[in-house]
C-alpha positions as CSV (number, residue, x, y, z in Angstrom):
1,X,0.2,0.1,0.2
2,X,2.8,2.2,1.0
3,X,4.4,1.6,-2.4
4,X,1.3,2.3,-4.6
5,X,0.9,5.7,-2.5
6,X,4.7,6.6,-3.4
7,X,4.0,5.7,-7.2
8,X,1.0,7.8,-7.3
9,X,2.8,10.7,-5.4
10,X,5.4,10.3,-7.8
11,X,3.4,10.4,-10.8
12,X,1.5,13.9,-9.3
13,X,4.7,15.3,-9.2
14,X,5.8,14.4,-12.5
15,X,2.5,15.5,-14.2
16,X,2.9,18.7,-11.9
17,X,6.3,19.2,-13.6
18,X,5.5,18.1,-16.9
19,X,2.4,20.8,-17.0
20,X,5.1,23.7,-15.1
21,X,7.6,23.4,-17.9
22,X,6.1,22.7,-20.8
23,X,2.4,23.6,-20.5
24,X,2.5,27.2,-18.7
25,X,4.7,28.5,-21.2
26,X,2.1,27.8,-24.2
27,X,-0.3,29.4,-21.5
28,X,1.5,32.5,-21.2
29,X,2.3,32.6,-24.9
30,X,-1.6,32.9,-25.6
31,X,-2.4,35.2,-22.8
32,X,0.0,38.0,-24.1
33,X,-1.3,37.6,-27.4
34,X,-4.5,38.1,-26.1
35,X,-3.6,41.1,-24.5
36,X,-2.3,42.8,-27.7
37,X,-5.3,42.2,-29.5
38,X,-8.3,42.7,-27.0
39,X,-8.2,45.5,-24.3
40,X,-5.9,44.8,-21.4
41,X,-7.5,42.3,-18.6
42,X,-6.8,42.3,-14.8
43,X,-4.3,39.2,-15.5
44,X,-2.0,41.5,-18.0
45,X,0.5,42.4,-15.7
46,X,0.7,38.9,-14.1
47,X,0.9,37.3,-16.9
48,X,4.1,39.7,-18.1
49,X,5.8,39.3,-14.4
50,X,5.7,35.5,-14.8
51,X,6.9,35.5,-18.2
52,X,9.9,37.7,-17.2
53,X,10.9,35.4,-14.3
54,X,9.7,31.9,-15.9
55,X,11.3,32.6,-19.1
56,X,15.1,32.8,-18.6
57,X,14.5,30.3,-15.9
58,X,13.2,27.9,-18.0
59,X,15.0,28.4,-21.3
60,X,18.7,28.1,-18.9
61,X,17.0,24.7,-17.6
62,X,16.0,23.7,-20.8
63,X,19.2,24.5,-22.5
64,X,21.3,22.8,-19.8
65,X,19.3,19.6,-20.3
66,X,19.9,19.8,-24.2
67,X,23.6,19.4,-23.3
68,X,24.1,22.4,-25.6
69,X,27.7,23.8,-25.2
70,X,30.9,23.9,-27.3
71,X,31.7,26.0,-30.0
72,X,31.8,24.7,-34.0
73,X,34.8,23.6,-34.3
74,X,35.2,21.5,-30.8
75,X,34.7,17.8,-31.0
76,X,31.9,16.5,-28.6
77,X,31.2,13.4,-26.9
78,X,27.6,11.8,-26.3
79,X,28.3,11.3,-22.8
80,X,28.8,15.6,-22.1
81,X,27.2,17.3,-24.8
82,X,25.5,16.8,-28.3
83,X,24.9,20.0,-29.7
84,X,27.1,23.0,-30.3
85,X,26.5,26.3,-29.1
86,X,23.8,28.3,-31.5
87,X,25.4,31.7,-30.8
88,X,28.9,31.9,-31.4
89,X,31.3,32.8,-28.2
90,X,33.5,35.0,-30.3
91,X,30.7,37.1,-31.1
92,X,28.6,36.7,-28.2
93,X,29.3,40.4,-26.6
94,X,28.0,41.9,-29.6
95,X,24.7,39.8,-29.0
96,X,24.3,40.9,-25.5
97,X,24.9,44.7,-25.9
98,X,22.0,44.9,-28.8
99,X,19.3,42.3,-26.1
100,X,20.4,44.9,-23.5
101,X,19.8,48.1,-25.8
102,X,16.1,46.2,-26.1
103,X,15.6,45.4,-22.6
104,X,16.5,49.2,-21.9
105,X,13.9,50.2,-24.3
106,X,11.4,47.7,-22.7
107,X,11.5,48.9,-19.5
108,X,11.7,52.4,-20.3
109,X,8.5,52.5,-21.8
110,X,7.1,50.1,-19.7
111,X,7.9,51.7,-16.1
112,X,8.7,55.3,-17.1
113,X,7.1,56.2,-20.5
114,X,4.7,59.2,-18.8
115,X,8.6,61.0,-17.6
116,X,9.8,60.7,-21.2
117,X,10.5,63.3,-23.6
118,X,8.9,62.5,-27.1
119,X,12.3,62.0,-28.4
120,X,14.0,59.5,-25.5
121,X,10.4,57.8,-26.4
122,X,11.2,57.5,-30.1
123,X,14.3,56.0,-29.2
124,X,13.4,53.4,-26.7
125,X,11.1,51.8,-29.5
126,X,13.9,51.6,-31.6
127,X,16.0,49.8,-28.9
128,X,12.8,47.2,-29.1
129,X,13.3,47.0,-32.4
130,X,16.8,45.6,-32.0
131,X,16.2,44.0,-29.2
132,X,13.1,42.0,-31.3
133,X,15.4,41.2,-34.7
134,X,18.2,39.5,-32.2
135,X,14.8,37.4,-30.8
136,X,13.8,36.8,-34.4
137,X,17.2,35.6,-35.3
138,X,17.4,33.3,-32.3
139,X,13.9,32.1,-33.4
140,X,15.0,31.0,-36.8
141,X,18.2,29.8,-35.0
142,X,16.7,27.3,-32.6
143,X,13.6,25.9,-35.0
144,X,16.0,24.7,-37.6
145,X,16.5,21.5,-35.5
146,X,13.7,19.0,-35.8
147,X,13.2,18.4,-32.3
148,X,10.6,19.3,-30.0
149,X,12.8,20.5,-27.3
150,X,14.3,23.0,-29.3
151,X,10.7,24.8,-30.1
152,X,10.6,25.4,-26.5
153,X,13.9,27.7,-26.9
154,X,11.9,29.6,-29.1
155,X,9.0,30.0,-26.8
156,X,10.7,32.7,-24.3
157,X,12.0,35.2,-27.2
158,X,9.0,35.2,-28.8
159,X,7.1,36.4,-26.0
160,X,9.7,38.9,-25.7
161,X,8.7,40.0,-28.9
162,X,4.6,39.9,-28.2
163,X,5.7,42.0,-24.8
164,X,7.4,44.7,-27.1
165,X,4.3,44.9,-29.4
166,X,2.1,45.0,-26.1
167,X,4.1,47.7,-24.5
168,X,4.4,50.0,-28.1
169,X,1.0,49.9,-28.4
170,X,0.3,50.9,-24.9
171,X,2.3,53.8,-25.4
172,X,0.5,54.6,-28.5
173,X,-2.9,54.5,-27.0
174,X,-2.3,56.4,-24.2
175,X,-0.3,58.9,-26.3
176,X,-3.3,59.4,-28.5
177,X,-5.7,60.3,-25.6
178,X,-3.3,63.0,-24.7
179,X,-2.9,64.3,-28.3
180,X,-6.9,64.8,-28.7
181,X,-7.4,68.2,-28.8
182,X,-3.7,69.0,-30.1
183,X,-3.5,71.2,-33.1
184,X,-0.9,69.8,-35.2
185,X,-0.9,72.6,-37.8
186,X,1.2,75.1,-35.5
187,X,4.1,72.4,-35.7
188,X,6.2,72.2,-38.9
189,X,8.5,69.3,-40.0
190,X,10.4,67.5,-38.0
191,X,8.6,69.0,-34.7
192,X,5.3,67.8,-36.1
193,X,6.7,64.3,-36.6
194,X,7.9,64.3,-32.8
195,X,4.7,65.3,-31.3
196,X,2.5,63.4,-33.6
197,X,2.6,59.9,-31.7
198,X,1.3,58.0,-35.2
199,X,4.7,58.9,-36.7
200,X,6.6,57.3,-34.0
201,X,7.2,53.6,-34.9
202,X,8.2,54.9,-38.5
203,X,10.9,57.3,-36.7
204,X,11.8,54.9,-34.9
205,X,12.6,52.3,-37.9
206,X,14.4,55.0,-39.1
207,X,16.5,55.8,-35.9
208,X,17.5,51.9,-35.7
209,X,20.3,52.5,-38.4
210,X,22.5,55.2,-36.4
211,X,22.0,53.2,-33.3
212,X,23.1,50.4,-34.8
213,X,26.0,52.0,-36.6
214,X,26.9,53.8,-33.0
215,X,26.8,50.4,-31.6
216,X,28.8,49.1,-34.1
217,X,31.5,51.5,-34.2
218,X,31.9,51.4,-30.3
219,X,31.8,47.7,-30.3
220,X,34.5,47.3,-33.0
221,X,36.8,49.6,-30.7
222,X,36.9,46.4,-27.9
223,X,37.5,44.2,-30.9
224,X,34.3,43.3,-32.3
225,X,33.8,42.8,-36.2
226,X,31.4,44.9,-38.0
227,X,29.3,41.7,-39.1
228,X,29.3,39.9,-35.6
229,X,25.7,40.3,-35.3
230,X,25.3,37.9,-38.2
231,X,28.8,35.7,-37.5
232,X,27.0,35.1,-34.1
233,X,24.7,32.8,-35.9
234,X,26.2,31.7,-39.0
235,X,29.6,31.2,-37.2
236,X,27.9,28.1,-35.7
237,X,27.0,24.3,-36.3
238,X,24.1,22.2,-36.0
239,X,21.8,25.0,-36.1
240,X,19.5,26.3,-39.0
241,X,21.5,29.5,-40.1
242,X,24.5,27.6,-39.4
243,X,27.2,27.8,-41.8
244,X,29.9,25.8,-40.1
245,X,30.4,21.7,-40.0
246,X,31.6,20.5,-37.1
247,X,33.8,17.6,-36.1
248,X,31.4,14.5,-35.5
249,X,30.1,13.8,-32.5
250,X,31.9,10.7,-30.9
251,X,29.8,8.1,-29.8
252,X,30.6,5.4,-27.1
253,X,29.8,2.1,-29.5
254,X,32.3,4.0,-32.3
255,X,35.7,3.9,-33.7
256,X,36.5,6.8,-31.2
257,X,40.1,7.9,-32.5
258,X,39.7,7.4,-36.0
259,X,36.5,9.0,-35.9
260,X,37.7,12.4,-33.8
261,X,40.8,12.1,-36.8
262,X,38.2,12.7,-39.0
263,X,37.5,16.0,-37.4
264,X,41.1,17.3,-38.1
265,X,42.3,19.6,-40.9
266,X,40.6,19.1,-44.1
267,X,43.4,19.1,-46.2
268,X,45.2,16.5,-44.4
269,X,42.6,14.3,-43.2
270,X,40.4,14.1,-46.7
271,X,37.0,13.8,-45.4
272,X,34.7,11.9,-48.0
273,X,31.1,12.5,-47.7
274,X,28.9,11.8,-44.5
275,X,28.0,8.8,-43.2
276,X,25.3,7.0,-40.8
277,X,26.6,4.9,-37.7
278,X,23.8,4.0,-35.5
279,X,21.3,6.8,-36.7
280,X,23.9,9.3,-36.1
281,X,25.8,11.5,-38.8
282,X,29.6,11.5,-38.8
283,X,32.0,12.7,-41.1
284,X,33.8,10.1,-43.5
285,X,37.1,9.7,-44.1
286,X,39.2,6.7,-45.7
287,X,40.7,5.8,-42.4
288,X,37.8,5.4,-41.0
289,X,36.3,3.2,-43.6
290,X,39.6,1.5,-43.5
291,X,39.1,1.1,-39.4
292,X,35.3,0.0,-39.8
293,X,35.8,-2.8,-42.4
294,X,39.0,-4.0,-40.8
295,X,36.8,-4.6,-37.8
296,X,34.2,-6.3,-39.7
297,X,36.4,-9.1,-40.9
298,X,37.7,-9.4,-37.3
299,X,34.6,-9.9,-36.3
300,X,33.7,-12.4,-38.8
301,X,36.5,-14.8,-39.1
302,X,37.7,-14.2,-35.1
303,X,34.4,-13.5,-33.4
304,X,36.3,-13.9,-29.7
305,X,39.4,-12.2,-30.5
306,X,37.0,-9.3,-31.8
307,X,35.4,-9.3,-28.4
308,X,38.6,-9.0,-26.6
309,X,39.9,-6.2,-28.9
310,X,36.6,-4.2,-28.8
311,X,36.8,-4.5,-24.9
312,X,40.0,-3.2,-24.9
313,X,39.3,-0.3,-27.2
314,X,36.4,0.5,-25.4
315,X,38.3,0.3,-22.2
316,X,41.1,2.7,-23.4
317,X,40.7,4.7,-26.7
318,X,37.2,6.6,-25.6
319,X,38.7,8.3,-22.5
320,X,41.9,8.9,-24.9
321,X,39.7,10.5,-27.9
322,X,37.5,13.0,-24.8
323,X,40.9,14.9,-24.4
324,X,41.1,15.4,-27.8
325,X,39.1,18.3,-28.8
326,X,41.0,20.7,-31.5
327,X,41.6,20.0,-35.0
328,X,45.2,20.0,-34.4
329,X,44.9,17.2,-31.9
330,X,42.5,15.7,-34.5
331,X,45.5,16.0,-37.0
332,X,48.1,14.5,-34.8
333,X,45.7,11.7,-33.8
334,X,45.4,10.7,-37.8
335,X,48.5,10.9,-38.6
336,X,49.8,8.2,-35.6
337,X,46.9,6.5,-36.8
338,X,48.5,6.0,-40.2
339,X,50.6,3.0,-39.4
340,X,47.7,1.5,-38.2
341,X,45.6,2.3,-41.0
342,X,48.4,0.7,-43.5
343,X,48.6,-2.7,-41.3
344,X,44.2,-2.6,-41.3
345,X,44.2,-2.3,-45.2
346,X,47.5,-5.0,-45.3
347,X,44.7,-7.6,-43.4
348,X,42.1,-6.5,-45.8
349,X,44.1,-7.2,-48.9
350,X,44.9,-10.6,-47.2
351,X,41.5,-11.8,-46.4
352,X,38.7,-10.0,-48.8
353,X,38.3,-11.2,-52.2
354,X,37.1,-7.3,-52.8
355,X,38.4,-5.5,-50.0
356,X,37.9,-1.8,-51.5
357,X,34.3,-2.8,-52.2
358,X,34.0,-3.4,-48.1
359,X,35.5,-0.4,-47.6
360,X,33.3,1.7,-49.9
361,X,30.1,0.2,-48.3
362,X,30.9,1.2,-44.8
363,X,28.7,4.0,-43.1
364,X,26.0,4.1,-45.9
C-alpha cells in the first residue's frame, strides 16, 4: 500500500513538473498574444511578470538539459554534450549589447513612459526593434532543429516580441488620448513628426540604423567585427543559420580515435562524405572506413578475438579520444593512426576478395 501511495505521489509530482515546464509557457504565450489583440485584462501584469521570471529560468534549464555547449570546431562526446552552441562565443558580446538595448527600451517604456520626452520615447522604441530583431534571429536559429525541445527554446524570445508589441501599443494608445485636441497644424517639419505619436513607429525604425552604426563602431573599438551580429549565428554548427560543419560527435560504440581524427583539417584528413552510424550522422574519411572494414572482417573471422579487441578499445580508446578537442589534436591523432591504417589495409587485402568494395560500403 505504501509503495502504491509513493508511486501515485511520484506520478502527481511528475505531471505537475510537466505542466509547469511545458504547458505554462504555452498558456502565457496565448495570454500575451490575447492582451495585444484585446483590451488589457486584470491578469495582464501578472502574465508579464511571470513571463520575465519563468522565461529565462526555464530556458536556462532546458539549455542545460539538452546538453548544449562548445564552439562549432570543438569535438563533442555523447556523454558530455551533443549539440554545439547556437551563438558563437567569439561574437556573443555584440549579441548581449543588442539584447541589453532592447531590454533598456522595454523597461523605459514600461516603467517611465509618462516622464519621458518624445525623442527618448522614439529612441526607446528603436531599441525595442533591435532587441526584437535579435529575438527573431534566435527563433529562426533554434527552429531549424527537427526536435520538440528546440521549439521550446523559441518560446521565451517569442514572448519578448509579444510583450514589446504590447508596450508599444499601450504607449501609442495613451499618447493618442493625450494628443486629442492638439492642433498639429501649428507645428512644422520635424517638430510635427516628433509630437505626433502616430509617426513614432516609423521614426523609430529610421533611428535604428544610426543607433546600430554607433553601437557597431563602439564594439569594433573593443575587438568585435562589424558583421558580428550576423556571424554570431552563422559561425556555428548544428542550427538553422549555421554555416560551419563541426567534427562528428563521438559515441561510446564507435571507432573513437578514427572518428576524432576525421575532424582534423580538411587538407590532411581528406573527408569523403557524410555517413551514418547507429542513426547518427558522422564525417567519413578513408581511414575511418578502413578501420571499420577491418573490424568487420575481425568479427566475421575471429569473433572471440574481436570481442577482446573491442573490450580493450572501449576501455582505453574512448577516454583518450575525449581529450582530443581541437583540429590540431585531431591532425596528430590522424597521423598517429596512419601506421595502423596501413596494417588494417594489409589484412583486408590478404583476407577479402574485394577489399575496396567492403571499404566503400562502410557507413552508408
